C-alpha positions, 0 to 999 in steps of 0.5 A: 606775122611782122610787127605793126607800123611804127608810130612815125610810119602811122604818122606819115600815113595819116598825113597821106590820108589827110592830104586825100581828105583835103581834096575830097572835102574841097571837091565836095564843096564844089559839088563834084566827085574826086574823079571829076575834080581830078579831071578838071585839075588835069585839064587846067594843067595839061590844057585842052586836047589832052587824052584820057590816057593822059588824065589816067596817067597824071591822076594815078586812076584807072581807065574805067573811073576816068571814063565814067567821070568823063561821060558824066562831065560830057552829059553835064555839059563841061567838057566835050570830046573830039576824035583823035588817032585810032581810039584816041579822044581828045578832051576839051572844056566847054565854056561852062567847063572853062568857067568852072575851072576858072571859079574853082580850080584855079583858086585851089592851085593858087592856094596850093602855090601859096601853101608850097611857097610858105616853105623855104626853097631848101625845104621844098626841095628836101620835101620832094627829095625825101618823098621821091626816095619813099615812093621809090622804095615802097614801089620796089618793096610792094613789087616784091609781094 
């Protein structure tokens, strides 16, 4: 058996989990699931009319999880669906959904922007560059399994 993760690797993993936890706590404060938070966030980002597969792609979540959350949000009156080509369904916010996004998601995006803007432009670019390198290396290594 190979050695355990280095202290630096554990710290990095902890940061990753801490970010997940920050968003989880934010969703809890809103009274919604993590998946619903993702859907609202992506609908705000991509705009009305995006497809379920767009949400799956952007959220890195499986189709079943997203579909279950979408069904629940439809039942709760936050979104509605319109038939597209074939099996595609376009997702739209209702007035209640738009109000929810305005009251809850927009402030989160604003705080994210403030946090990221606290970094100097060079730091922002370096963070993205290094994170991308790590993800590509991890993807390649995990594909070897």
